[in-house]
C-alpha positions as CSV (number, residue, x, y, z in Angstrom):
1,M,4.7,83.2,-33.8
2,S,1.6,84.6,-32.3
3,E,-0.2,86.8,-34.7
4,S,0.8,90.5,-34.8
5,K,3.0,90.0,-31.7
6,T,6.7,91.0,-31.7
7,Y,9.1,90.2,-29.0
8,K,12.3,91.8,-27.7
9,R,14.0,88.4,-27.0
10,T,13.6,84.7,-27.5
11,L,14.3,82.0,-24.9
12,I,14.9,78.6,-26.4
13,T,14.8,75.4,-24.3
14,T,15.6,71.9,-25.3
15,A,14.3,68.7,-23.7
16,L,16.8,67.5,-21.0
17,P,18.2,64.1,-22.1
18,Y,18.4,61.4,-19.4
19,A,22.0,61.0,-18.2
20,N,21.8,57.2,-18.1
21,G,23.3,56.9,-21.6
22,P,24.7,58.9,-24.6
23,V,22.5,60.8,-27.1
24,H,21.6,59.2,-30.4
25,I,20.4,60.4,-33.8
26,G,16.8,60.2,-32.7
27,H,17.4,62.8,-30.0
28,L,19.3,65.0,-32.5
29,A,16.7,64.9,-35.3
30,G,13.8,65.4,-32.9
31,V,15.2,68.2,-30.7
32,Y,18.7,69.4,-30.7
33,V,19.7,70.1,-34.3
34,P,16.3,71.9,-35.1
35,A,16.8,74.0,-31.9
36,D,20.3,74.9,-32.9
37,V,19.2,75.8,-36.5
38,Y,16.6,78.1,-35.0
39,A,19.0,79.7,-32.5
40,R,21.7,80.3,-35.1
41,F,19.1,81.8,-37.5
42,L,17.9,84.3,-34.9
43,R,21.5,85.3,-34.0
44,L,22.3,85.9,-37.7
45,N,19.3,88.2,-37.7
46,G,20.6,90.2,-34.8
47,R,18.0,89.0,-32.3
48,D,18.5,88.7,-28.6
49,V,18.4,84.9,-28.0
50,V,19.4,82.5,-25.3
51,M,19.5,78.7,-25.7
52,I,19.2,76.6,-22.6
53,G,20.0,72.9,-22.2
54,G,21.1,70.4,-19.6
55,S,21.1,66.8,-18.5
56,D,18.2,65.3,-16.6
57,E,20.0,63.4,-13.8
58,H,17.1,62.2,-11.6
59,G,14.5,59.4,-12.0
60,V,14.3,55.7,-12.1
61,P,16.3,55.1,-15.3
62,I,19.3,56.5,-13.5
63,T,18.9,54.2,-10.5
64,I,18.3,51.1,-12.7
65,K,21.5,51.8,-14.6
66,A,23.4,52.3,-11.4
67,K,22.1,49.1,-9.8
68,A,22.9,47.1,-13.0
69,E,26.5,48.4,-12.9
70,G,27.0,48.2,-9.1
71,V,27.8,51.9,-8.9
72,T,26.1,55.0,-7.4
73,P,23.6,57.1,-9.4
74,Q,26.0,60.0,-9.1
75,D,28.7,57.9,-10.9
76,I,26.3,57.3,-13.7
77,V,25.2,60.9,-14.2
78,D,28.8,62.2,-13.9
79,R,29.9,59.8,-16.7
80,Y,27.1,60.5,-19.1
81,H,26.7,64.2,-18.5
82,K,30.3,64.6,-19.7
83,I,29.8,62.4,-22.7
84,I,26.6,64.2,-23.7
85,K,27.9,67.7,-23.1
86,D,31.2,67.1,-25.0
87,S,29.5,65.4,-28.0
88,F,26.9,68.3,-28.2
89,E,29.8,70.8,-28.3
90,E,31.6,68.8,-31.0
91,L,28.5,68.7,-33.1
92,G,28.2,72.5,-32.9
93,I,25.0,72.6,-30.8
94,S,25.4,76.2,-29.6
95,F,24.0,76.2,-26.1
96,D,24.5,79.3,-24.1
97,I,24.6,77.0,-21.2
98,Y,24.4,73.2,-20.8
99,S,24.1,72.4,-17.2
100,R,22.5,69.6,-15.1
101,T,19.8,68.9,-12.5
102,T,22.2,67.7,-9.7
103,T,23.5,71.2,-9.0
104,Q,22.7,72.8,-5.7
105,L,21.1,75.7,-7.5
106,H,18.7,73.3,-9.2
107,N,17.9,71.6,-6.0
108,D,17.1,74.9,-4.3
109,T,15.0,76.1,-7.3
110,A,13.0,72.9,-7.6
111,S,12.5,72.8,-3.8
112,E,11.3,76.4,-3.7
113,F,8.9,75.8,-6.6
114,F,7.3,72.8,-4.8
115,K,7.2,74.7,-1.5
116,R,5.4,77.7,-3.0
117,L,2.7,75.5,-4.5
118,Y,2.5,73.5,-1.2
119,D,2.1,76.7,0.8
120,K,-0.6,78.0,-1.6
121,G,-2.6,74.8,-1.2
122,E,-2.2,73.8,-4.8
123,F,-1.5,70.2,-4.1
124,V,-3.9,67.4,-3.1
125,E,-2.6,64.8,-0.7
126,K,-3.6,61.2,-1.5
127,T,-2.8,57.8,0.0
128,S,-2.6,54.7,-2.3
129,M,-1.4,51.1,-2.1
130,Q,1.9,50.5,-3.7
131,L,4.2,47.4,-4.0
132,Y,6.8,47.3,-1.3
133,D,9.9,45.0,-1.2
134,E,10.3,44.0,2.5
135,K,13.8,42.6,1.9
136,A,15.1,45.8,0.2
137,N,13.0,47.9,2.6
138,Q,11.7,50.2,-0.1
139,F,8.7,50.9,-2.3
140,L,9.2,49.7,-5.9
141,A,9.1,52.0,-8.9
142,D,7.1,50.4,-11.8
143,R,10.3,49.4,-13.6
144,Y,11.5,47.5,-10.5
145,V,8.5,45.1,-10.8
146,T,8.1,42.2,-13.2
147,G,5.4,39.7,-13.6
148,E,2.8,38.1,-15.8
149,C,0.9,40.5,-18.1
150,P,-2.9,40.3,-17.4
151,H,-3.6,40.8,-21.1
152,C,-1.3,38.6,-23.1
153,H,0.2,36.6,-20.2
154,N,3.8,37.4,-21.2
155,P,5.6,36.1,-18.0
156,R,8.2,38.9,-18.1
157,A,6.1,42.1,-18.3
158,Y,7.3,45.3,-16.5
159,G,5.3,47.2,-14.0
160,D,4.7,50.1,-16.4
161,Q,4.3,48.3,-19.8
162,C,4.3,44.8,-21.4
163,E,6.8,44.9,-24.1
164,A,5.2,41.8,-25.7
165,C,1.8,43.3,-26.4
166,G,2.6,47.0,-25.8
167,T,-0.1,47.5,-23.2
168,S,0.5,50.2,-20.5
169,L,0.2,48.8,-17.0
170,N,0.3,49.7,-13.4
171,A,2.6,47.5,-11.3
172,T,-0.4,46.4,-9.2
173,D,-2.0,44.9,-12.4
174,L,0.7,42.3,-12.8
175,I,0.0,38.6,-12.0
176,N,2.5,37.1,-9.6
177,P,4.6,40.3,-9.3
178,T,8.3,40.0,-8.4
179,S,10.8,42.6,-7.2
180,A,13.5,43.1,-9.8
181,I,15.8,44.1,-6.9
182,T,15.7,41.0,-4.7
183,G,13.5,38.5,-6.5
184,N,11.1,38.5,-3.6
185,T,7.3,38.8,-3.9
186,P,6.4,42.4,-2.9
187,V,3.5,43.3,-0.7
188,L,1.1,46.1,-0.9
189,R,1.6,49.0,1.5
190,E,0.0,52.3,1.9
191,T,2.0,55.4,0.9
192,K,1.2,59.1,0.8
193,H,1.9,61.4,-2.2
194,W,1.2,65.0,-3.4
195,Y,-0.8,65.5,-6.6
196,L,-1.1,68.5,-8.9
197,P,-4.8,68.8,-9.8
198,L,-4.6,69.3,-13.5
199,D,-8.4,69.2,-13.7
200,K,-8.4,72.5,-11.8
201,W,-6.4,74.2,-14.7
202,E,-8.2,72.4,-17.5
203,P,-10.5,75.4,-18.5
204,R,-7.5,77.8,-18.7
205,L,-5.4,75.3,-20.5
206,R,-8.2,74.6,-23.0
207,E,-8.6,78.3,-23.7
208,W,-4.8,79.0,-23.9
209,I,-4.1,76.0,-26.3
210,L,-7.2,75.3,-28.3
211,N,-8.2,78.9,-28.8
212,G,-4.9,80.7,-28.4
213,H,-2.5,78.5,-30.3
214,K,-4.2,77.1,-33.4
215,E,-0.9,77.9,-35.2
216,W,0.9,75.1,-33.4
217,K,2.0,72.0,-35.4
218,T,-0.9,69.7,-36.0
219,N,0.7,66.8,-34.1
220,V,1.2,69.0,-31.1
221,Y,-2.3,70.6,-31.2
222,G,-4.0,67.3,-31.9
223,Q,-2.3,65.5,-28.9
224,C,-3.2,68.4,-26.6
225,Q,-6.8,68.4,-27.8
226,S,-7.0,64.6,-27.2
227,W,-5.8,64.9,-23.6
228,L,-8.1,67.8,-22.9
229,D,-11.1,66.0,-24.4
230,M,-10.5,63.0,-22.2
231,G,-10.5,65.2,-19.1
232,L,-7.4,65.9,-17.1
233,Q,-6.8,64.1,-13.8
234,P,-4.6,64.9,-10.8
235,R,-1.0,63.8,-11.3
236,A,1.5,62.8,-8.6
237,V,4.4,65.1,-8.1
238,S,6.3,63.0,-5.6
239,R,7.7,59.5,-5.5
240,D,9.1,56.9,-3.0
241,L,12.8,56.9,-4.1
242,D,16.2,57.7,-2.6
243,W,17.6,59.5,-5.7
244,G,16.3,63.0,-6.6
245,V,15.3,66.3,-5.0
246,P,13.9,65.6,-1.6
247,V,10.3,66.7,-1.0
248,P,10.8,69.8,1.2
249,V,8.1,69.3,3.8
250,E,7.8,67.5,7.1
251,G,6.8,63.9,7.1
252,A,8.2,63.3,3.6
253,D,11.3,61.3,4.5
254,G,12.2,58.9,1.7
255,K,10.3,60.8,-0.9
256,V,11.6,62.9,-3.8
257,L,10.1,65.1,-6.5
258,Y,8.8,63.0,-9.4
259,V,11.2,63.5,-12.3
260,W,8.6,65.0,-14.6
261,F,8.0,67.8,-12.0
262,D,11.7,68.2,-11.3
263,A,13.1,68.2,-14.9
264,P,11.3,71.2,-16.5
265,I,12.3,73.4,-13.6
266,G,15.8,72.7,-14.8
267,Y,15.1,75.2,-17.6
268,I,14.6,77.8,-15.0
269,S,17.5,76.8,-12.8
270,N,19.9,76.7,-15.8
271,T,18.8,80.1,-16.8
272,K,19.5,81.3,-13.3
273,E,23.0,79.8,-13.5
274,L,23.7,81.5,-16.8
275,L,22.1,84.9,-16.0
276,P,21.9,85.2,-12.2
277,D,21.0,88.9,-12.3
278,S,18.5,89.0,-15.3
279,W,17.0,85.5,-15.4
280,Q,13.6,86.8,-14.5
281,T,13.5,89.0,-17.6
282,W,13.8,85.8,-19.7
283,W,11.0,84.0,-17.8
284,K,8.6,86.7,-16.6
285,D,8.8,89.6,-19.1
286,P,5.9,89.5,-21.6
287,E,8.4,90.7,-24.2
288,T,10.2,87.4,-24.0
289,R,9.1,84.6,-26.4
290,I,9.6,81.1,-25.0
291,I,10.1,78.2,-27.4
292,N,10.3,74.6,-26.2
293,F,12.0,72.1,-28.5
294,I,11.0,68.6,-27.6
295,G,10.1,65.2,-29.1
296,K,6.6,64.0,-29.4
297,D,6.8,61.8,-26.2
298,N,7.2,65.0,-24.2
299,I,4.2,67.0,-25.6
300,V,1.9,66.5,-22.7
301,F,4.5,67.5,-20.2
302,H,5.4,70.7,-22.0
303,C,2.0,71.8,-23.2
304,I,-0.2,70.7,-20.3
305,V,1.7,69.7,-17.1
306,F,4.5,72.3,-17.0
307,P,2.2,75.2,-18.0
308,A,-0.2,74.1,-15.3
309,M,2.7,74.2,-12.8
310,M,3.5,77.8,-13.9
311,M,-0.1,78.8,-13.7
312,A,-0.3,77.4,-10.2
313,Y,3.0,79.2,-9.2
314,G,1.9,82.6,-10.6
315,D,4.3,85.5,-10.1
316,G,4.4,86.4,-13.8
317,F,5.9,83.2,-15.3
318,Q,5.3,83.3,-19.0
319,L,3.9,80.3,-20.9
320,P,5.6,79.0,-24.1
321,D,4.6,80.6,-27.3
322,N,5.3,77.5,-29.3
323,V,6.3,73.9,-28.7
324,P,7.4,72.6,-32.2
325,A,7.7,68.9,-31.3
326,N,8.9,66.5,-33.9
327,E,7.9,62.9,-34.4
328,F,10.3,59.9,-34.0
329,L,13.2,59.0,-36.2
330,N,13.6,55.2,-36.8
331,L,16.8,53.5,-37.8
332,E,17.0,51.1,-40.7
333,G,13.3,50.4,-40.5
334,D,13.2,49.6,-36.8
335,K,12.4,51.8,-33.8
336,I,15.6,53.2,-32.1
337,S,16.1,51.2,-28.9
338,T,18.6,52.5,-26.3
339,S,18.4,49.4,-24.2
340,G,18.8,47.2,-27.3
341,N,21.8,49.3,-28.6
342,W,19.8,49.8,-31.9
343,A,21.0,53.3,-32.3
344,V,23.6,55.5,-33.9
345,W,25.3,57.1,-30.9
346,L,26.5,60.7,-31.4
347,H,29.9,60.2,-29.6
348,E,30.6,57.1,-31.7
349,Y,29.6,58.9,-35.0
350,L,32.0,61.7,-34.2
351,R,34.8,59.1,-33.6
352,D,34.0,57.1,-36.8
353,F,33.4,60.2,-39.0
354,P,35.9,62.8,-38.0
355,D,35.3,66.3,-39.3
356,K,31.9,65.2,-40.8
357,Q,29.6,66.9,-38.2
358,D,27.8,68.8,-41.0
359,V,27.1,65.7,-43.0
360,L,25.1,64.3,-40.0
361,R,23.4,67.6,-39.4
362,Y,22.5,67.9,-43.0
363,V,21.1,64.4,-43.3
364,L,19.1,64.6,-40.1
365,M,17.5,67.9,-41.2
366,A,16.9,66.8,-44.8
367,N,15.1,63.8,-43.4
368,A,13.6,65.4,-40.3
369,P,10.5,63.7,-38.8
370,E,8.6,67.0,-38.7
371,T,5.1,65.7,-39.5
372,K,5.5,61.9,-39.2
373,D,8.0,59.3,-38.1
374,N,10.8,59.0,-40.6
375,D,13.7,56.6,-41.2
376,F,17.5,57.0,-41.1
377,T,19.4,54.5,-43.2
378,W,23.1,54.4,-43.8
379,K,22.6,54.1,-47.6
380,D,20.5,57.3,-47.6
381,F,23.2,58.9,-45.5
382,Q,25.8,57.9,-48.2
383,T,23.5,59.0,-51.1
384,R,22.7,62.4,-49.6
385,N,26.4,63.1,-48.9
386,N,27.6,61.9,-52.4
387,S,24.7,63.1,-54.6
388,E,23.8,66.4,-52.8
389,L,26.6,67.7,-50.6
390,V,29.5,66.6,-52.8
391,A,27.8,66.7,-56.3
392,I,25.8,69.9,-55.8
393,L,27.0,72.1,-53.0
394,G,30.6,71.2,-52.9
395,N,30.8,71.0,-56.7
396,F,29.6,74.6,-57.2
397,V,31.8,76.1,-54.6
398,N,34.9,74.3,-55.9
399,R,34.2,75.2,-59.5
400,A,33.8,78.9,-58.7
401,I,37.0,79.1,-56.6
402,V,39.1,76.9,-58.9
403,L,38.1,78.9,-62.0
404,T,38.9,82.2,-60.2
405,H,42.4,80.8,-59.4
406,K,42.8,79.5,-62.9
407,Y,41.9,82.8,-64.7
408,F,42.6,85.5,-62.2
409,E,45.3,84.0,-59.9
410,G,42.7,83.7,-57.1
411,K,41.9,87.4,-57.0
412,V,38.2,88.3,-57.2
413,P,37.8,90.0,-60.7
414,A,36.0,93.2,-61.4
415,K,32.3,93.0,-62.1
416,G,31.2,94.5,-65.4
417,T,27.7,95.2,-66.8
418,L,25.2,92.6,-65.6
419,T,23.3,90.6,-68.2
420,T,19.8,89.2,-67.9
421,I,21.1,85.8,-66.7
422,D,23.1,87.5,-64.0
423,S,20.2,89.6,-62.8
424,E,17.8,86.7,-62.8
425,L,20.2,84.7,-60.6
426,I,20.5,87.6,-58.1
427,E,16.7,87.9,-57.9
428,E,16.3,84.2,-57.5
429,V,18.7,84.2,-54.5
430,K,16.7,87.1,-52.9
431,S,13.5,85.2,-53.4
432,L,15.0,82.1,-51.9
433,K,16.2,84.1,-48.9
434,N,12.7,85.1,-48.1
435,E,11.4,81.5,-48.5
436,I,14.2,80.2,-46.3
437,S,13.4,82.8,-43.6
438,E,9.6,82.1,-43.7
439,R,10.2,78.4,-43.3
440,I,12.6,78.7,-40.4
441,E,10.4,81.1,-38.6
442,T,7.5,78.6,-38.8
443,F,9.8,75.6,-37.9
444,H,9.7,73.9,-41.3
445,F,13.5,73.3,-41.3
446,R,13.5,70.5,-43.8
447,D,11.9,72.7,-46.5
448,A,14.2,75.5,-45.5
449,L,17.2,73.3,-46.1
450,K,15.9,72.4,-49.5
451,K,15.8,76.1,-50.4
452,V,19.4,76.5,-49.2
453,M,20.4,73.7,-51.5
454,D,18.4,75.4,-54.3
455,I,20.9,78.3,-54.1
456,A,23.7,75.8,-54.8
457,R,21.7,74.3,-57.6
458,A,21.2,77.8,-59.1
459,G,24.9,78.3,-59.0
460,N,25.7,75.1,-60.8
461,K,23.1,76.0,-63.5
462,Y,24.5,79.5,-63.8
463,L,28.1,78.2,-64.5
464,Q,26.8,75.5,-66.8
465,E,24.8,78.0,-68.9
466,T,27.4,80.8,-69.0
467,E,30.4,78.5,-69.6
468,P,33.2,80.9,-68.5
469,W,35.8,78.3,-69.5
470,K,34.7,78.7,-73.2
471,L,34.4,82.5,-73.0
472,A,38.0,82.7,-71.6
473,K,39.3,82.4,-75.2
474,T,37.4,85.4,-76.5
475,D,35.8,87.6,-73.7
476,M,37.7,87.9,-70.4
477,P,35.7,90.9,-69.2
478,R,32.6,88.7,-69.3
479,V,34.4,85.9,-67.6
480,A,35.4,88.3,-64.8
481,T,31.7,89.3,-64.3
482,I,30.6,85.7,-64.3
483,L,33.2,84.7,-61.7
484,N,32.6,87.8,-59.6
485,V,28.9,86.8,-59.4
486,A,29.7,83.2,-58.7
487,I,32.1,84.1,-55.9
488,N,29.5,86.4,-54.4
489,L,26.9,83.6,-54.7
490,C,29.3,81.4,-52.7
491,A,29.3,84.2,-50.0
492,N,25.5,84.2,-50.0
493,L,25.5,80.4,-49.7
494,C,27.9,80.7,-46.8
495,V,25.5,82.8,-44.8
496,A,22.4,80.7,-45.8
497,M,24.0,77.4,-44.8
498,E,25.4,78.6,-41.4
499,P,22.4,77.6,-39.3
500,F,22.4,74.1,-40.8
501,M,26.1,73.5,-41.5
502,P,28.2,75.9,-39.3
503,F,31.5,74.0,-39.8
504,T,31.2,74.1,-43.6
505,A,30.1,77.8,-43.5
506,S,33.2,78.6,-41.4
507,K,35.5,76.7,-43.8
508,L,34.0,78.5,-46.8
509,A,34.2,81.9,-45.1
510,Q,37.9,81.4,-44.5
511,M,38.4,80.6,-48.2
512,L,36.4,83.7,-49.2
513,H,37.9,85.9,-46.4
514,L,34.4,86.7,-45.4
515,D,34.2,88.1,-41.9
516,K,31.1,88.7,-39.8
517,M,28.0,87.4,-41.5
518,T,24.4,88.6,-41.1
519,W,21.2,87.2,-42.6
520,D,20.4,90.5,-44.3
521,E,23.4,90.1,-46.5
522,I,21.8,87.3,-48.4
523,G,20.9,88.8,-51.8
524,D,23.8,91.2,-51.7
525,F,26.3,90.5,-54.5
526,D,28.9,92.9,-53.4
527,L,29.9,91.0,-50.3
528,I,33.3,90.0,-51.7
529,E,35.2,93.1,-52.9
530,Q,37.2,93.2,-56.1
531,N,40.9,92.0,-55.8
532,I,40.3,90.1,-52.6
533,Q,42.8,87.2,-52.6
534,L,40.8,84.0,-52.2
535,G,42.3,81.1,-50.2
536,E,43.4,77.9,-51.9
537,P,40.4,75.8,-53.0
538,A,39.6,72.9,-50.7
539,L,36.9,70.4,-51.0
540,L,34.0,71.1,-48.6
541,F,32.9,67.4,-48.6
542,E,34.3,64.1,-49.7
543,K,32.7,61.0,-51.1
544,I,31.7,58.3,-48.6
545,E,32.6,54.8,-50.0
546,D,30.5,51.7,-49.8
547,D,32.8,49.9,-47.4
548,V,32.3,52.7,-44.8
549,V,28.5,52.4,-44.6
550,E,28.6,48.7,-44.9
551,A,30.8,48.6,-41.8
552,Q,28.2,50.7,-39.9
553,I,25.4,48.4,-41.1
554,A,27.3,45.4,-39.9
555,K,28.0,47.1,-36.6
556,L,24.2,47.6,-36.1
557,Q,23.4,44.0,-37.0
558,E,26.0,42.8,-34.5
559,A,24.5,45.0,-31.8
560,K,21.1,43.5,-32.6
561,K,22.4,40.0,-32.4
562,D,24.2,40.7,-29.1
563,N,21.1,42.2,-27.6
564,L,19.0,39.1,-28.6
565,L,21.6,37.0,-26.8
566,K,21.5,39.1,-23.7
567,K,17.7,39.2,-23.5
568,W,17.2,35.5,-24.4
569,K,15.6,33.3,-21.8
570,P,14.4,29.7,-22.3
571,D,10.7,29.4,-23.1
572,P,8.7,28.2,-20.2
573,Q,8.5,24.4,-19.7
574,Q,5.6,22.8,-21.5
575,T,2.9,20.9,-19.8
576,D,4.1,17.6,-18.2
577,V,3.6,14.3,-20.0
578,D,3.4,11.0,-18.2
579,F,6.3,8.7,-18.4
580,D,4.6,6.0,-20.4
581,T,3.7,8.5,-23.1
582,F,7.3,9.7,-23.3
583,M,8.6,6.1,-23.6
584,K,6.6,5.6,-26.7
585,S,8.9,8.0,-28.6
586,D,11.6,6.1,-30.5
587,L,14.7,8.3,-30.6
588,R,17.6,7.0,-32.7
589,V,20.9,8.0,-34.3
590,G,21.3,7.8,-38.1
591,T,24.1,8.5,-40.6
592,V,23.4,10.9,-43.4
593,L,23.9,9.3,-46.8
594,E,22.6,12.1,-49.0
595,C,21.5,15.6,-48.4
596,E,20.1,18.1,-50.9
597,R,17.9,21.3,-51.1
598,I,14.3,20.9,-52.1
599,P,13.5,23.1,-55.2
600,K,11.5,26.2,-54.5
601,A,11.6,25.6,-50.7
602,D,14.3,27.9,-49.3
603,K,14.3,26.3,-45.8
604,L,13.9,22.6,-46.6
605,L,16.6,19.9,-46.9
606,R,15.9,16.3,-48.0
607,F,18.0,13.8,-46.0
608,L,18.6,10.1,-46.9
609,I,19.5,8.4,-43.7
610,D,20.9,5.0,-42.8
611,D,18.9,4.2,-39.7
612,G,20.5,0.7,-39.1
613,L,17.5,-1.1,-40.5
614,E,16.9,0.6,-43.9
615,K,17.4,3.8,-45.7
616,R,14.7,6.5,-44.9
617,T,14.0,10.0,-46.1
618,I,13.4,12.8,-43.7
619,V,12.7,16.5,-44.6
620,S,14.0,19.1,-42.2
621,G,13.7,23.0,-42.2
622,I,17.3,23.8,-41.5
623,A,18.5,24.8,-45.0
624,T,19.1,28.4,-43.8
625,Y,21.8,27.2,-41.4
626,Y,23.6,24.4,-43.2
627,N,25.3,23.6,-46.5
628,P,23.8,20.2,-47.5
629,D,27.2,18.9,-48.8
630,D,28.7,19.5,-45.3
631,L,26.2,17.2,-43.7
632,V,26.9,14.0,-45.8
633,G,28.6,11.4,-43.5
634,K,27.5,13.2,-40.3
635,Q,25.5,11.4,-37.6
636,I,22.3,13.0,-36.4
637,C,19.5,12.3,-33.9
638,F,15.9,11.8,-35.0
639,I,12.5,10.6,-34.0
640,A,11.8,7.4,-35.9
641,N,8.2,6.6,-35.1
642,L,6.3,9.6,-36.4
643,P,3.6,9.0,-39.1
644,P,4.8,9.7,-42.6
645,R,4.1,13.3,-43.8
646,K,4.4,14.9,-47.2
647,L,6.3,18.2,-47.5
648,R,6.6,19.8,-50.9
649,G,5.7,16.5,-52.5
650,V,8.4,14.5,-50.6
651,E,7.3,11.9,-48.0
652,S,9.2,12.5,-44.7
653,R,9.4,9.6,-42.3
654,G,10.6,11.1,-39.0
655,M,11.9,14.3,-37.5
656,I,15.5,15.4,-37.1
657,L,16.3,16.9,-33.7
658,S,17.8,20.3,-33.4
659,A,18.2,23.0,-30.7
660,Q,17.1,26.6,-31.4
661,D,19.8,29.0,-30.1
662,A,19.1,32.5,-28.6
663,D,19.5,34.1,-32.0
664,G,17.0,31.8,-33.7
665,R,19.7,29.6,-35.3
666,L,18.9,25.9,-35.5
667,V,21.8,23.6,-34.4
668,L,21.7,19.8,-35.2
669,I,21.9,17.5,-32.2
670,T,24.6,14.9,-32.7
671,P,26.2,12.2,-30.6
672,S,29.5,13.2,-29.0
673,E,31.3,10.3,-30.6
674,P,30.4,7.9,-33.5
675,V,27.9,5.1,-32.8
676,K,26.3,2.4,-35.0
677,P,23.4,3.7,-37.1
678,G,20.1,2.8,-35.5
679,C,21.3,3.1,-31.9
680,Q,18.4,4.2,-29.7
681,I,18.7,7.2,-27.5
682,K,18.0,6.2,-23.9
């Protein structure tokens, strides 16, 4: 928070996910769970807060998905908006509104925003040459163009990036560009667009960010500084496309607002939808603090572009006070890929792990990519559930409630005189409360969650050291005090965990008959009154077995294999050879007499082959794909007239022919019916 500045209210916005697919754990860890933790924390503190979300339903990814499925863009966004909205609700992401950018209200708001800047002369009109598909009668967005990369010569590069070498491209950079819509060769045509001159606002942006917000996270501040130091350039705000908010000026037929200009205005239109009479208070009152929760790929848009838009608009729009962007979450060591289905999709998780929303929330926050990219693995998910949620948090709560039922029929016993160990526990919880608060306020949610778990750890230690089950034989008043403290510690824990694990907090609150919770109550050990009848003890968490996570890992591997098959295309044909050269190759059929693995060579098999003339040895690198015993007696195809070559000390005379499948697997080439060994392949 800006130094010495207090605010009457806080407006929280979350990046708008593209409605061309469901949300996955990368989205959740980067944006939505941290934002929800923060919003819930503020509400527990009695602060005035609104949390705004919605689906981004315009842009090229939507149209690409629609064309691929043969449906309209509206069909796509309707489908995925519902999936996203429903799964967010089921995970407990507590939006005050989750709307969309295809509403009429958003269309009107975005149009008015553009028109005001246009009327003020804030845009620069430019003409440029862009690829045009004459058969489709449309200009081509970058992703609708493929061709040869000018850097690595990958023949299937996209117009915005080569996925082989990772180089960012313009569609006009491609060699031999092709329209992904019709397959035709596009032509260059002149087109006009409107540009926001970011360079005009660079001095003010530099002052506002580099001097005014040194408290921002280092990854955010550093990326902003890098952009500013390179010098800002005008950026187009319109695009030649038939899906989006139409550019609201004459002569702009067939042009829509560029999605990066359109989408952040969704924060404003969604606030209008929620609070039609007071939305301006949340956007224009200096007493409102605005926090943008985003992933690192959106830093430049939320820290430079959108603020420049609001500066140009004027009329009192407030700039964000903080943009606590997270880094990326990887999956099982690889980058999450939505197109490759290498992801854990939220709606599928909720189906596969019913009533385990808080397990996912916990693991994502315990492993949050706050300062660097981090990795989600199913084994870590299992370990954190079993070793932390079950063995630490769930164990303490269960012990405290079960012991109270055992010795006092489930009624909270009277608290007697506190001893040193009791007082030390209470002071530790008060101290942890302050540490948790400080970390949440400064967006260090991972460390805050560790401190919440420290409360549970303190509870386990307290019961282990006081041993009420032993004292029950000789000192029931002391047992009563211990269990009174333990049950009140459960109540403290219930409040502290609510921002992170709201479903578990609610379940525990019901067992404790704890009503309305506030953050200030943490540290109060009189929350649960004497003689309150506790509910029956129920496990807060259950162990996750090996077969459950192994099934999820297998599901991922199958998705990766399917994606490879879908993406596979034959390698380009090699350079032609003349007929006479080819005819010098002696291709024959042989029968396998012996086959065995070569020691210390995982991929190599030694074949002894009857080639019709003699017995010959050939070494082949297919041991990964075949059991040598299964190959004895089989007929295979081979090149007979290659010079001998030693492999791992074995002289190989020839090469066995195999085909490499789309998944990299080698498949032996064999005759369709038995023939005599030594038959030539013609």
